[in-house]
PyMOL Python script that loads the backbone (N, CA, C, O; Angstrom):
from pymol import cmd

cmd.read_pdbstr("""\
ATOM      1  N   MET A   1      51.544 -87.543  71.936  1.00  0.00           N
ATOM      2  CA  MET A   1      50.166 -87.130  71.784  1.00  0.00           C
ATOM      3  C   MET A   1      49.275 -88.308  71.412  1.00  0.00           C
ATOM      4  O   MET A   1      48.074 -88.282  71.683  1.00  0.00           O
ATOM      5  N   ASN A   2      49.843 -89.336  70.799  1.00  0.00           N
ATOM      6  CA  ASN A   2      49.048 -90.514  70.448  1.00  0.00           C
ATOM      7  C   ASN A   2      48.490 -91.212  71.677  1.00  0.00           C
ATOM      8  O   ASN A   2      47.432 -91.839  71.615  1.00  0.00           O
ATOM      9  N   VAL A   3      49.199 -91.105  72.791  1.00  0.00           N
ATOM     10  CA  VAL A   3      48.722 -91.727  74.023  1.00  0.00           C
ATOM     11  C   VAL A   3      47.428 -91.053  74.484  1.00  0.00           C
ATOM     12  O   VAL A   3      46.514 -91.722  74.966  1.00  0.00           O
ATOM     13  N   VAL A   4      47.355 -89.752  74.336  1.00  0.00           N
ATOM     14  CA  VAL A   4      46.148 -89.020  74.746  1.00  0.00           C
ATOM     15  C   VAL A   4      44.955 -89.459  73.903  1.00  0.00           C
ATOM     16  O   VAL A   4      43.871 -89.687  74.440  1.00  0.00           O
ATOM     17  N   TRP A   5      45.140 -89.579  72.594  1.00  0.00           N
ATOM     18  CA  TRP A   5      44.039 -89.999  71.717  1.00  0.00           C
ATOM     19  C   TRP A   5      43.626 -91.431  72.027  1.00  0.00           C
ATOM     20  O   TRP A   5      42.439 -91.754  71.994  1.00  0.00           O
ATOM     21  N   THR A   6      44.582 -92.282  72.324  1.00  0.00           N
ATOM     22  CA  THR A   6      44.265 -93.670  72.651  1.00  0.00           C
ATOM     23  C   THR A   6      43.492 -93.766  73.958  1.00  0.00           C
ATOM     24  O   THR A   6      42.525 -94.521  74.057  1.00  0.00           O
ATOM     25  N   VAL A   7      43.914 -93.008  74.955  1.00  0.00           N
ATOM     26  CA  VAL A   7      43.206 -93.016  76.240  1.00  0.00           C
ATOM     27  C   VAL A   7      41.796 -92.456  76.069  1.00  0.00           C
ATOM     28  O   VAL A   7      40.841 -92.998  76.627  1.00  0.00           O
ATOM     29  N   ALA A   8      41.660 -91.375  75.301  1.00  0.00           N
ATOM     30  CA  ALA A   8      40.332 -90.791  75.068  1.00  0.00           C
ATOM     31  C   ALA A   8      39.431 -91.785  74.343  1.00  0.00           C
ATOM     32  O   ALA A   8      38.257 -91.917  74.690  1.00  0.00           O
ATOM     33  N   ALA A   9      39.956 -92.478  73.351  1.00  0.00           N
ATOM     34  CA  ALA A   9      39.161 -93.466  72.619  1.00  0.00           C
ATOM     35  C   ALA A   9      38.774 -94.638  73.516  1.00  0.00           C
ATOM     36  O   ALA A   9      37.650 -95.134  73.436  1.00  0.00           O
ATOM     37  N   ALA A  10      39.689 -95.081  74.365  1.00  0.00           N
ATOM     38  CA  ALA A  10      39.380 -96.194  75.266  1.00  0.00           C
ATOM     39  C   ALA A  10      38.305 -95.803  76.281  1.00  0.00           C
ATOM     40  O   ALA A  10      37.406 -96.594  76.565  1.00  0.00           O
ATOM     41  N   LEU A  11      38.390 -94.599  76.821  1.00  0.00           N
ATOM     42  CA  LEU A  11      37.378 -94.144  77.769  1.00  0.00           C
ATOM     43  C   LEU A  11      36.024 -93.964  77.096  1.00  0.00           C
ATOM     44  O   LEU A  11      34.992 -94.295  77.680  1.00  0.00           O
ATOM     45  N   LEU A  12      36.020 -93.444  75.879  1.00  0.00           N
ATOM     46  CA  LEU A  12      34.757 -93.302  75.156  1.00  0.00           C
ATOM     47  C   LEU A  12      34.149 -94.662  74.832  1.00  0.00           C
ATOM     48  O   LEU A  12      32.933 -94.832  74.914  1.00  0.00           O
ATOM     49  N   LEU A  13      34.977 -95.620  74.467  1.00  0.00           N
ATOM     50  CA  LEU A  13      34.479 -96.959  74.178  1.00  0.00           C
ATOM     51  C   LEU A  13      33.890 -97.609  75.427  1.00  0.00           C
ATOM     52  O   LEU A  13      32.855 -98.271  75.351  1.00  0.00           O
ATOM     53  N   THR A  14      34.535 -97.424  76.565  1.00  0.00           N
ATOM     54  CA  THR A  14      34.004 -97.949  77.812  1.00  0.00           C
ATOM     55  C   THR A  14      32.662 -97.295  78.149  1.00  0.00           C
ATOM     56  O   THR A  14      31.727 -97.970  78.582  1.00  0.00           O
ATOM     57  N   ALA A  15      32.575 -95.987  77.949  1.00  0.00           N
ATOM     58  CA  ALA A  15      31.316 -95.286  78.217  1.00  0.00           C
ATOM     59  C   ALA A  15      30.222 -95.739  77.265  1.00  0.00           C
ATOM     60  O   ALA A  15      29.062 -95.837  77.665  1.00  0.00           O
ATOM     61  N   VAL A  16      30.568 -96.017  76.012  1.00  0.00           N
ATOM     62  CA  VAL A  16      29.574 -96.501  75.044  1.00  0.00           C
ATOM     63  C   VAL A  16      29.054 -97.872  75.461  1.00  0.00           C
ATOM     64  O   VAL A  16      27.853 -98.126  75.373  1.00  0.00           O
ATOM     65  N   LEU A  17      29.924 -98.743  75.906  1.00  0.00           N
ATOM     66  CA  LEU A  17      29.486-100.075  76.330  1.00  0.00           C
ATOM     67  C   LEU A  17      28.567-100.000  77.551  1.00  0.00           C
ATOM     68  O   LEU A  17      27.558-100.703  77.611  1.00  0.00           O
ATOM     69  N   LEU A  18      28.910 -99.154  78.518  1.00  0.00           N
ATOM     70  CA  LEU A  18      28.046 -98.996  79.692  1.00  0.00           C
ATOM     71  C   LEU A  18      26.706 -98.364  79.318  1.00  0.00           C
ATOM     72  O   LEU A  18      25.666 -98.721  79.872  1.00  0.00           O
ATOM     73  N   THR A  19      26.740 -97.434  78.387  1.00  0.00           N
ATOM     74  CA  THR A  19      25.503 -96.790  77.951  1.00  0.00           C
ATOM     75  C   THR A  19      24.631 -97.750  77.161  1.00  0.00           C
ATOM     76  O   THR A  19      23.408 -97.722  77.298  1.00  0.00           O
ATOM     77  N   LEU A  20      25.231 -98.595  76.341  1.00  0.00           N
ATOM     78  CA  LEU A  20      24.457 -99.606  75.625  1.00  0.00           C
ATOM     79  C   LEU A  20      23.767-100.558  76.595  1.00  0.00           C
ATOM     80  O   LEU A  20      22.625-100.961  76.373  1.00  0.00           O
ATOM     81  N   PHE A  21      24.459-100.912  77.659  1.00  0.00           N
ATOM     82  CA  PHE A  21      23.843-101.761  78.678  1.00  0.00           C
ATOM     83  C   PHE A  21      22.613-101.071  79.266  1.00  0.00           C
ATOM     84  O   PHE A  21      21.574-101.708  79.442  1.00  0.00           O
ATOM     85  N   ARG A  22      22.720 -99.772  79.571  1.00  0.00           N
ATOM     86  CA  ARG A  22      21.588 -99.044  80.145  1.00  0.00           C
ATOM     87  C   ARG A  22      20.467 -98.899  79.126  1.00  0.00           C
ATOM     88  O   ARG A  22      19.292 -98.986  79.482  1.00  0.00           O
ATOM     89  N   ALA A  23      20.816 -98.679  77.873  1.00  0.00           N
ATOM     90  CA  ALA A  23      19.781 -98.500  76.848  1.00  0.00           C
ATOM     91  C   ALA A  23      19.040 -99.808  76.575  1.00  0.00           C
ATOM     92  O   ALA A  23      17.844 -99.789  76.285  1.00  0.00           O
ATOM     93  N   LEU A  24      19.728-100.931  76.662  1.00  0.00           N
ATOM     94  CA  LEU A  24      19.084-102.210  76.393  1.00  0.00           C
ATOM     95  C   LEU A  24      18.372-102.783  77.613  1.00  0.00           C
ATOM     96  O   LEU A  24      17.358-103.464  77.461  1.00  0.00           O
ATOM     97  N   ARG A  25      18.876-102.525  78.819  1.00  0.00           N
ATOM     98  CA  ARG A  25      18.300-103.088  80.037  1.00  0.00           C
ATOM     99  C   ARG A  25      17.397-102.137  80.797  1.00  0.00           C
ATOM    100  O   ARG A  25      16.877-102.494  81.855  1.00  0.00           O
ATOM    101  N   GLY A  26      17.198-100.931  80.278  1.00  0.00           N
ATOM    102  CA  GLY A  26      16.437 -99.925  81.014  1.00  0.00           C
ATOM    103  C   GLY A  26      15.076-100.421  81.436  1.00  0.00           C
ATOM    104  O   GLY A  26      14.360-101.012  80.628  1.00  0.00           O
ATOM    105  N   PRO A  27      14.697-100.197  82.688  1.00  0.00           N
ATOM    106  CA  PRO A  27      13.395-100.688  83.140  1.00  0.00           C
ATOM    107  C   PRO A  27      12.219 -99.911  82.542  1.00  0.00           C
ATOM    108  O   PRO A  27      11.103-100.429  82.496  1.00  0.00           O
ATOM    109  N   SER A  28      12.448 -98.700  82.093  1.00  0.00           N
ATOM    110  CA  SER A  28      11.347 -97.924  81.521  1.00  0.00           C
ATOM    111  C   SER A  28      11.789 -97.313  80.192  1.00  0.00           C
ATOM    112  O   SER A  28      12.972 -97.311  79.852  1.00  0.00           O
ATOM    113  N   THR A  29      10.821 -96.801  79.459  1.00  0.00           N
ATOM    114  CA  THR A  29      11.155 -96.186  78.174  1.00  0.00           C
ATOM    115  C   THR A  29      11.929 -94.890  78.371  1.00  0.00           C
ATOM    116  O   THR A  29      12.735 -94.517  77.519  1.00  0.00           O
ATOM    117  N   LEU A  30      11.698 -94.210  79.468  1.00  0.00           N
ATOM    118  CA  LEU A  30      12.443 -92.985  79.717  1.00  0.00           C
ATOM    119  C   LEU A  30      13.913 -93.281  80.005  1.00  0.00           C
ATOM    120  O   LEU A  30      14.786 -92.515  79.600  1.00  0.00           O
ATOM    121  N   ASP A  31      14.195 -94.386  80.702  1.00  0.00           N
ATOM    122  CA  ASP A  31      15.585 -94.798  80.909  1.00  0.00           C
ATOM    123  C   ASP A  31      16.253 -95.143  79.581  1.00  0.00           C
ATOM    124  O   ASP A  31      17.419 -94.813  79.361  1.00  0.00           O
ATOM    125  N   ARG A  32      15.524 -95.793  78.719  1.00  0.00           N
ATOM    126  CA  ARG A  32      16.070 -96.114  77.393  1.00  0.00           C
ATOM    127  C   ARG A  32      16.318 -94.849  76.582  1.00  0.00           C
ATOM    128  O   ARG A  32      17.309 -94.759  75.858  1.00  0.00           O
ATOM    129  N   LEU A  33      15.427 -93.875  76.700  1.00  0.00           N
ATOM    130  CA  LEU A  33      15.600 -92.606  75.996  1.00  0.00           C
ATOM    131  C   LEU A  33      16.850 -91.889  76.478  1.00  0.00           C
ATOM    132  O   LEU A  33      17.613 -91.361  75.669  1.00  0.00           O
ATOM    133  N   VAL A  34      17.065 -91.865  77.771  1.00  0.00           N
ATOM    134  CA  VAL A  34      18.271 -91.244  78.316  1.00  0.00           C
ATOM    135  C   VAL A  34      19.511 -91.994  77.844  1.00  0.00           C
ATOM    136  O   VAL A  34      20.529 -91.374  77.537  1.00  0.00           O
ATOM    137  N   GLY A  35      19.436 -93.318  77.783  1.00  0.00           N
ATOM    138  CA  GLY A  35      20.561 -94.107  77.295  1.00  0.00           C
ATOM    139  C   GLY A  35      20.877 -93.809  75.834  1.00  0.00           C
ATOM    140  O   GLY A  35      22.046 -93.683  75.468  1.00  0.00           O
ATOM    141  N   ILE A  36      19.860 -93.696  75.003  1.00  0.00           N
ATOM    142  CA  ILE A  36      20.081 -93.390  73.589  1.00  0.00           C
ATOM    143  C   ILE A  36      20.634 -91.981  73.420  1.00  0.00           C
ATOM    144  O   ILE A  36      21.522 -91.761  72.596  1.00  0.00           O
ATOM    145  N   ASP A  37      20.117 -91.020  74.191  1.00  0.00           N
ATOM    146  CA  ASP A  37      20.643 -89.653  74.128  1.00  0.00           C
ATOM    147  C   ASP A  37      22.114 -89.604  74.545  1.00  0.00           C
ATOM    148  O   ASP A  37      22.924 -88.908  73.934  1.00  0.00           O
ATOM    149  N   THR A  38      22.437 -90.346  75.583  1.00  0.00           N
ATOM    150  CA  THR A  38      23.825 -90.398  76.026  1.00  0.00           C
ATOM    151  C   THR A  38      24.706 -91.078  74.987  1.00  0.00           C
ATOM    152  O   THR A  38      25.846 -90.668  74.771  1.00  0.00           O
ATOM    153  N   LEU A  39      24.184 -92.106  74.350  1.00  0.00           N
ATOM    154  CA  LEU A  39      24.937 -92.790  73.303  1.00  0.00           C
ATOM    155  C   LEU A  39      25.225 -91.857  72.136  1.00  0.00           C
ATOM    156  O   LEU A  39      26.334 -91.857  71.601  1.00  0.00           O
ATOM    157  N   ILE A  40      24.249 -91.073  71.744  1.00  0.00           N
ATOM    158  CA  ILE A  40      24.472 -90.125  70.647  1.00  0.00           C
ATOM    159  C   ILE A  40      25.467 -89.052  71.067  1.00  0.00           C
ATOM    160  O   ILE A  40      26.298 -88.633  70.261  1.00  0.00           O
ATOM    161  N   ALA A  41      25.394 -88.600  72.320  1.00  0.00           N
ATOM    162  CA  ALA A  41      26.364 -87.619  72.808  1.00  0.00           C
ATOM    163  C   ALA A  41      27.778 -88.200  72.802  1.00  0.00           C
ATOM    164  O   ALA A  41      28.741 -87.495  72.499  1.00  0.00           O
ATOM    165  N   LEU A  42      27.900 -89.476  73.135  1.00  0.00           N
ATOM    166  CA  LEU A  42      29.216 -90.113  73.105  1.00  0.00           C
ATOM    167  C   LEU A  42      29.733 -90.276  71.680  1.00  0.00           C
ATOM    168  O   LEU A  42      30.936 -90.170  71.441  1.00  0.00           O
ATOM    169  N   ILE A  43      28.836 -90.533  70.736  1.00  0.00           N
ATOM    170  CA  ILE A  43      29.246 -90.606  69.338  1.00  0.00           C
ATOM    171  C   ILE A  43      29.723 -89.242  68.865  1.00  0.00           C
ATOM    172  O   ILE A  43      30.704 -89.147  68.129  1.00  0.00           O
ATOM    173  N   ILE A  44      29.037 -88.189  69.282  1.00  0.00           N
ATOM    174  CA  ILE A  44      29.459 -86.835  68.929  1.00  0.00           C
ATOM    175  C   ILE A  44      30.840 -86.549  69.529  1.00  0.00           C
ATOM    176  O   ILE A  44      31.695 -85.959  68.868  1.00  0.00           O
ATOM    177  N   CYS A  45      31.054 -86.963  70.771  1.00  0.00           N
ATOM    178  CA  CYS A  45      32.363 -86.774  71.400  1.00  0.00           C
ATOM    179  C   CYS A  45      33.450 -87.568  70.680  1.00  0.00           C
ATOM    180  O   CYS A  45      34.572 -87.090  70.515  1.00  0.00           O
ATOM    181  N   GLY A  46      33.108 -88.786  70.254  1.00  0.00           N
ATOM    182  CA  GLY A  46      34.071 -89.582  69.496  1.00  0.00           C
ATOM    183  C   GLY A  46      34.435 -88.933  68.174  1.00  0.00           C
ATOM    184  O   GLY A  46      35.599 -88.939  67.773  1.00  0.00           O
ATOM    185  N   LEU A  47      33.447 -88.377  67.499  1.00  0.00           N
ATOM    186  CA  LEU A  47      33.739 -87.660  66.259  1.00  0.00           C
ATOM    187  C   LEU A  47      34.589 -86.423  66.520  1.00  0.00           C
ATOM    188  O   LEU A  47      35.466 -86.097  65.720  1.00  0.00           O
ATOM    189  N   ALA A  48      34.339 -85.728  67.630  1.00  0.00           N
ATOM    190  CA  ALA A  48      35.147 -84.560  67.973  1.00  0.00           C
ATOM    191  C   ALA A  48      36.591 -84.953  68.279  1.00  0.00           C
ATOM    192  O   ALA A  48      37.522 -84.234  67.917  1.00  0.00           O
ATOM    193  N   VAL A  49      36.777 -86.084  68.938  1.00  0.00           N
ATOM    194  CA  VAL A  49      38.139 -86.580  69.188  1.00  0.00           C
ATOM    195  C   VAL A  49      38.813 -86.925  67.866  1.00  0.00           C
ATOM    196  O   VAL A  49      40.002 -86.662  67.684  1.00  0.00           O
ATOM    197  N   TRP A  50      38.054 -87.514  66.943  1.00  0.00           N
ATOM    198  CA  TRP A  50      38.611 -87.835  65.623  1.00  0.00           C
ATOM    199  C   TRP A  50      39.033 -86.566  64.885  1.00  0.00           C
ATOM    200  O   TRP A  50      40.092 -86.534  64.259  1.00  0.00           O
ATOM    201  N   VAL A  51      38.209 -85.527  64.958  1.00  0.00           N
ATOM    202  CA  VAL A  51      38.542 -84.257  64.313  1.00  0.00           C
ATOM    203  C   VAL A  51      39.809 -83.671  64.928  1.00  0.00           C
ATOM    204  O   VAL A  51      40.676 -83.179  64.206  1.00  0.00           O
ATOM    205  N   ALA A  52      39.922 -83.719  66.243  1.00  0.00           N
ATOM    206  CA  ALA A  52      41.103 -83.178  66.905  1.00  0.00           C
ATOM    207  C   ALA A  52      42.354 -83.993  66.603  1.00  0.00           C
ATOM    208  O   ALA A  52      43.453 -83.443  66.517  1.00  0.00           O
ATOM    209  N   ALA A  53      42.191 -85.288  66.443  1.00  0.00           N
ATOM    210  CA  ALA A  53      43.355 -86.145  66.196  1.00  0.00           C
ATOM    211  C   ALA A  53      43.862 -86.036  64.763  1.00  0.00           C
ATOM    212  O   ALA A  53      45.068 -86.097  64.522  1.00  0.00           O
ATOM    213  N   THR A  54      42.943 -85.875  63.813  1.00  0.00           N
ATOM    214  CA  THR A  54      43.348 -85.884  62.405  1.00  0.00           C
ATOM    215  C   THR A  54      43.379 -84.503  61.771  1.00  0.00           C
ATOM    216  O   THR A  54      43.807 -84.371  60.624  1.00  0.00           O
ATOM    217  N   TYR A  55      42.946 -83.486  62.470  1.00  0.00           N
ATOM    218  CA  TYR A  55      42.854 -82.121  61.934  1.00  0.00           C
ATOM    219  C   TYR A  55      41.990 -82.063  60.688  1.00  0.00           C
ATOM    220  O   TYR A  55      42.223 -81.233  59.810  1.00  0.00           O
ATOM    221  N   ASP A  56      40.993 -82.938  60.602  1.00  0.00           N
ATOM    222  CA  ASP A  56      40.081 -82.994  59.464  1.00  0.00           C
ATOM    223  C   ASP A  56      38.775 -82.333  59.872  1.00  0.00           C
ATOM    224  O   ASP A  56      37.991 -82.907  60.628  1.00  0.00           O
ATOM    225  N   THR A  57      38.540 -81.127  59.371  1.00  0.00           N
ATOM    226  CA  THR A  57      37.365 -80.368  59.795  1.00  0.00           C
ATOM    227  C   THR A  57      36.137 -80.622  58.938  1.00  0.00           C
ATOM    228  O   THR A  57      35.120 -79.952  59.118  1.00  0.00           O
ATOM    229  N   THR A  58      36.202 -81.562  58.021  1.00  0.00           N
ATOM    230  CA  THR A  58      35.032 -81.833  57.181  1.00  0.00           C
ATOM    231  C   THR A  58      33.938 -82.571  57.950  1.00  0.00           C
ATOM    232  O   THR A  58      32.807 -82.658  57.473  1.00  0.00           O
ATOM    233  N   ILE A  59      34.252 -83.102  59.122  1.00  0.00           N
ATOM    234  CA  ILE A  59      33.284 -83.851  59.911  1.00  0.00           C
ATOM    235  C   ILE A  59      32.465 -82.918  60.816  1.00  0.00           C
ATOM    236  O   ILE A  59      31.429 -83.325  61.340  1.00  0.00           O
ATOM    237  N   VAL A  60      32.911 -81.696  60.999  1.00  0.00           N
ATOM    238  CA  VAL A  60      32.243 -80.768  61.916  1.00  0.00           C
ATOM    239  C   VAL A  60      30.781 -80.519  61.538  1.00  0.00           C
ATOM    240  O   VAL A  60      29.945 -80.495  62.441  1.00  0.00           O
ATOM    241  N   PRO A  61      30.413 -80.330  60.257  1.00  0.00           N
ATOM    242  CA  PRO A  61      28.979 -80.184  59.952  1.00  0.00           C
ATOM    243  C   PRO A  61      28.161 -81.426  60.318  1.00  0.00           C
ATOM    244  O   PRO A  61      26.992 -81.312  60.687  1.00  0.00           O
ATOM    245  N   ALA A  62      28.761 -82.593  60.218  1.00  0.00           N
ATOM    246  CA  ALA A  62      28.062 -83.816  60.630  1.00  0.00           C
ATOM    247  C   ALA A  62      27.839 -83.827  62.141  1.00  0.00           C
ATOM    248  O   ALA A  62      26.802 -84.296  62.610  1.00  0.00           O
ATOM    249  N   ILE A  63      28.793 -83.322  62.894  1.00  0.00           N
ATOM    250  CA  ILE A  63      28.637 -83.242  64.345  1.00  0.00           C
ATOM    251  C   ILE A  63      27.490 -82.307  64.699  1.00  0.00           C
ATOM    252  O   ILE A  63      26.663 -82.627  65.553  1.00  0.00           O
ATOM    253  N   VAL A  64      27.440 -81.156  64.048  1.00  0.00           N
ATOM    254  CA  VAL A  64      26.376 -80.195  64.313  1.00  0.00           C
ATOM    255  C   VAL A  64      25.020 -80.772  63.907  1.00  0.00           C
ATOM    256  O   VAL A  64      24.042 -80.631  64.642  1.00  0.00           O
ATOM    257  N   SER A  65      24.957 -81.412  62.756  1.00  0.00           N
ATOM    258  CA  SER A  65      23.695 -82.003  62.291  1.00  0.00           C
ATOM    259  C   SER A  65      23.233 -83.105  63.230  1.00  0.00           C
ATOM    260  O   SER A  65      22.050 -83.176  63.563  1.00  0.00           O
ATOM    261  N   LEU A  66      24.139 -83.956  63.658  1.00  0.00           N
ATOM    262  CA  LEU A  66      23.785 -85.042  64.567  1.00  0.00           C
ATOM    263  C   LEU A  66      23.280 -84.504  65.904  1.00  0.00           C
ATOM    264  O   LEU A  66      22.342 -85.055  66.480  1.00  0.00           O
ATOM    265  N   SER A  67      23.892 -83.440  66.392  1.00  0.00           N
ATOM    266  CA  SER A  67      23.430 -82.880  67.667  1.00  0.00           C
ATOM    267  C   SER A  67      22.049 -82.248  67.530  1.00  0.00           C
ATOM    268  O   SER A  67      21.232 -82.355  68.445  1.00  0.00           O
ATOM    269  N   LEU A  68      21.775 -81.592  66.405  1.00  0.00           N
ATOM    270  CA  LEU A  68      20.448 -81.004  66.213  1.00  0.00           C
ATOM    271  C   LEU A  68      19.373 -82.071  66.052  1.00  0.00           C
ATOM    272  O   LEU A  68      18.290 -81.947  66.624  1.00  0.00           O
ATOM    273  N   VAL A  69      19.656 -83.108  65.287  1.00  0.00           N
ATOM    274  CA  VAL A  69      18.682 -84.188  65.103  1.00  0.00           C
ATOM    275  C   VAL A  69      18.444 -84.920  66.421  1.00  0.00           C
ATOM    276  O   VAL A  69      17.312 -85.296  66.728  1.00  0.00           O
ATOM    277  N   SER A  70      19.487 -85.120  67.186  1.00  0.00           N
ATOM    278  CA  SER A  70      19.347 -85.779  68.483  1.00  0.00           C
ATOM    279  C   SER A  70      18.487 -84.942  69.428  1.00  0.00           C
ATOM    280  O   SER A  70      17.633 -85.481  70.131  1.00  0.00           O
ATOM    281  N   PHE A  71      18.705 -83.647  69.447  1.00  0.00           N
ATOM    282  CA  PHE A  71      17.926 -82.769  70.308  1.00  0.00           C
ATOM    283  C   PHE A  71      16.452 -82.804  69.928  1.00  0.00           C
ATOM    284  O   PHE A  71      15.592 -82.956  70.796  1.00  0.00           O
ATOM    285  N   ILE A  72      16.156 -82.668  68.656  1.00  0.00           N
ATOM    286  CA  ILE A  72      14.764 -82.662  68.213  1.00  0.00           C
ATOM    287  C   ILE A  72      14.118 -84.027  68.436  1.00  0.00           C
ATOM    288  O   ILE A  72      12.947 -84.098  68.808  1.00  0.00           O
ATOM    289  N   GLY A  73      14.857 -85.101  68.218  1.00  0.00           N
ATOM    290  CA  GLY A  73      14.317 -86.437  68.445  1.00  0.00           C
ATOM    291  C   GLY A  73      14.011 -86.701  69.898  1.00  0.00           C
ATOM    292  O   GLY A  73      12.964 -87.264  70.215  1.00  0.00           O
ATOM    293  N   SER A  74      14.895 -86.308  70.784  1.00  0.00           N
ATOM    294  CA  SER A  74      14.647 -86.555  72.206  1.00  0.00           C
ATOM    295  C   SER A  74      13.502 -85.689  72.727  1.00  0.00           C
ATOM    296  O   SER A  74      12.729 -86.132  73.577  1.00  0.00           O
ATOM    297  N   ILE A  75      13.389 -84.476  72.232  1.00  0.00           N
ATOM    298  CA  ILE A  75      12.277 -83.629  72.647  1.00  0.00           C
ATOM    299  C   ILE A  75      10.944 -84.216  72.174  1.00  0.00           C
ATOM    300  O   ILE A  75       9.969 -84.228  72.925  1.00  0.00           O
ATOM    301  N   SER A  76      10.902 -84.699  70.940  1.00  0.00           N
ATOM    302  CA  SER A  76       9.643 -85.249  70.424  1.00  0.00           C
ATOM    303  C   SER A  76       9.265 -86.553  71.121  1.00  0.00           C
ATOM    304  O   SER A  76       8.085 -86.779  71.390  1.00  0.00           O
ATOM    305  N   VAL A  77      10.222 -87.403  71.416  1.00  0.00           N
ATOM    306  CA  VAL A  77       9.911 -88.652  72.115  1.00  0.00           C
ATOM    307  C   VAL A  77       9.475 -88.363  73.548  1.00  0.00           C
ATOM    308  O   VAL A  77       8.528 -88.976  74.040  1.00  0.00           O
ATOM    309  N   ALA A  78      10.146 -87.449  74.211  1.00  0.00           N
ATOM    310  CA  ALA A  78       9.758 -87.111  75.584  1.00  0.00           C
ATOM    311  C   ALA A  78       8.377 -86.462  75.624  1.00  0.00           C
ATOM    312  O   ALA A  78       7.640 -86.626  76.597  1.00  0.00           O
ATOM    313  N   ARG A  79       8.034 -85.741  74.590  1.00  0.00           N
ATOM    314  CA  ARG A  79       6.737 -85.063  74.547  1.00  0.00           C
ATOM    315  C   ARG A  79       5.592 -86.052  74.332  1.00  0.00           C
ATOM    316  O   ARG A  79       4.527 -85.905  74.931  1.00  0.00           O
ATOM    317  N   PHE A  80       5.802 -87.045  73.491  1.00  0.00           N
ATOM    318  CA  PHE A  80       4.718 -87.943  73.101  1.00  0.00           C
ATOM    319  C   PHE A  80       4.878 -89.364  73.605  1.00  0.00           C
ATOM    320  O   PHE A  80       4.239 -90.269  73.068  1.00  0.00           O
ATOM    321  N   ARG A  81       5.688 -89.590  74.594  1.00  0.00           N
ATOM    322  CA  ARG A  81       5.888 -90.962  75.054  1.00  0.00           C
ATOM    323  C   ARG A  81       4.653 -91.464  75.803  1.00  0.00           C
ATOM    324  O   ARG A  81       3.905 -90.685  76.395  1.00  0.00           O
ATOM    325  N   VAL A  82       4.463 -92.759  75.762  1.00  0.00           N
ATOM    326  CA  VAL A  82       3.328 -93.401  76.414  1.00  0.00           C
ATOM    327  C   VAL A  82       3.763 -93.810  77.812  1.00  0.00           C
ATOM    328  O   VAL A  82       4.908 -94.213  78.016  1.00  0.00           O
ATOM    329  N   ARG A  83       2.862 -93.708  78.769  1.00  0.00           N
ATOM    330  CA  ARG A  83       3.198 -94.118  80.136  1.00  0.00           C
ATOM    331  C   ARG A  83       3.471 -95.617  80.194  1.00  0.00           C
ATOM    332  O   ARG A  83       2.890 -96.395  79.438  1.00  0.00           O
ATOM    333  N   ASP A  84       4.366 -96.010  81.104  1.00  0.00           N
ATOM    334  CA  ASP A  84       4.734 -97.421  81.243  1.00  0.00           C
ATOM    335  C   ASP A  84       3.708 -98.232  82.027  1.00  0.00           C
ATOM    336  O   ASP A  84       3.663 -99.454  81.883  1.00  0.00           O
ATOM    337  N   ASP A  85       2.890 -97.595  82.847  1.00  0.00           N
ATOM    338  CA  ASP A  85       1.974 -98.330  83.716  1.00  0.00           C
ATOM    339  C   ASP A  85       0.666 -98.704  83.044  1.00  0.00           C
ATOM    340  O   ASP A  85      -0.214 -99.260  83.702  1.00  0.00           O
ATOM    341  N   GLU A  86       0.508 -98.426  81.781  1.00  0.00           N
ATOM    342  CA  GLU A  86      -0.731 -98.780  81.087  1.00  0.00           C
ATOM    343  C   GLU A  86      -0.730-100.220  80.647  1.00  0.00           C
ATOM    344  O   GLU A  86      -1.700-100.682  80.047  1.00  0.00           O
TER     345      GLU A  86
END
""", "prot")
cmd.dss("prot")
cmd.show_as("cartoon", "prot")
cmd.util.cbc("prot")
cmd.orient("prot")
């Protein structure tokens, strides 16, 4: 079973690196917003893998809180973002 956790962690790390590239190199602010949202989703997935690997359920409220804050943050930024062509 350790092989499964290692493969999941390696794939998540690869996805985080690719997402960081998109968040830092994004041509527009909306691309950066999508990159940050994806990065937070990957962090949530990493925490979920940690919970499944260690059977430690004390992290679950942090996962729920992080997902709610991420949702509200992305909605507020998308609502009030400034156009790039100005």
